[in-house]
C-alpha atoms as one frame of an Amber mdcrd trajectory, in Angstrom:
protein
 -13.583 -34.304 231.345 -14.740 -36.834 233.932 -15.648 -36.457 237.586 -12.909
 -37.062 240.147 -12.852 -40.737 241.095 -14.782 -41.856 238.028 -13.160 -44.301
 235.597 -10.938 -42.768 232.938 -11.279 -43.330 229.212  -8.630 -46.079 229.162
 -10.364 -48.021 231.945 -13.695 -47.698 230.138 -12.257 -48.914 226.830 -10.522
 -51.891 228.477 -13.766 -52.766 230.282 -15.898 -53.025 227.131 -15.066 -56.679
 226.306 -15.712 -57.628 229.960 -18.962 -55.662 229.902 -20.186 -57.515 226.810
 -19.244 -60.874 228.336 -20.902 -60.083 231.658 -24.110 -58.927 229.975 -24.219
 -62.002 227.727 -23.705 -64.344 230.706 -26.294 -62.467 232.779 -23.785 -61.529
 235.481 -24.117 -57.747 235.186 -27.566 -56.481 236.196 -26.970 -52.899 235.055
 -27.546 -53.430 231.324 -29.983 -55.525 229.327 -29.169 -57.751 226.376 -31.619
 -55.633 224.409 -29.531 -52.491 224.887 -26.391 -54.437 223.976 -28.158 -55.619
 220.816 -29.120 -52.031 219.948 -25.485 -50.966 220.344 -24.389 -53.802 218.064
 -26.962 -52.727 215.482 -25.628 -49.172 215.761 -22.116 -50.391 214.946 -23.445
 -52.417 212.002 -25.377 -49.404 210.715 -22.270 -47.235 210.799 -20.058 -49.721
 208.946 -22.739 -50.880 206.522 -22.740 -49.444 202.999 -26.557 -49.372 203.211
 -28.072 -46.272 204.858 -31.597 -45.133 205.642 -30.533 -41.752 204.262 -27.967
 -42.094 201.440 -24.667 -40.279 202.031 -24.801 -38.604 198.611 -27.563 -36.322
 199.966 -24.918 -33.919 201.281 -25.303 -33.021 204.956 -28.501 -34.981 205.562
 -26.887 -38.268 204.521 -23.939 -37.802 206.849 -26.074 -36.459 209.712 -27.809
 -39.790 210.325 -24.458 -41.593 210.623 -23.185 -38.857 212.934 -26.310 -39.108
 215.091 -25.875 -42.867 215.447 -22.178 -42.321 216.242 -22.977 -39.780 218.983
 -25.621 -42.034 220.533 -23.310 -45.043 220.373 -20.312 -43.270 221.912 -22.410
 -41.727 224.676 -24.006 -45.081 225.458 -20.738 -47.022 225.362 -18.846 -44.555
 227.531 -21.700 -44.236 230.021 -22.384 -47.965 230.278 -18.713 -48.911 230.492
 -18.167 -46.314 233.239 -21.074 -47.689 235.261 -19.745 -51.214 234.667 -16.256
 -50.330 235.945 -17.787 -48.773 239.066 -20.007 -51.843 239.563 -16.982 -54.107
 239.100 -15.051 -52.167 241.753 -17.913 -52.534 244.237 -18.499 -56.182 243.307
 -14.831 -57.143 243.659 -14.576 -55.231 246.948 -17.152 -57.558 248.498 -20.614
 -57.018 249.902 -21.375 -53.613 251.399 -22.654 -53.476 254.945 -26.308 -54.470
 254.810 -26.452 -55.544 251.147 -25.629 -58.571 248.995 -22.539 -58.701 246.776
 -23.101 -57.209 243.351 -26.218 -55.275 244.269 -26.739 -52.190 242.168 -27.907
 -49.029 243.967
């Protein structure tokens, strides 16, 4: 459940390609390329047949994938929500007393 006025799940999912593009072009100051790279590595780790802890080791082997999944989903949803809010402020124009696109 999200806070009233915060972006919904659909808005966050639709914003992800824009978020990646904005980070890669250096237009969005709220996220570093390093964090984006870590998220990409998380996706690769989950889809890769190679694991640090093999899946045949019962619960331990699946737990590392699940941990990466939880971190990745939390990061993606949080970052995309902040991006949508930044986009709303940025597209609305400069706030009184601050430049356009300024973050907090």
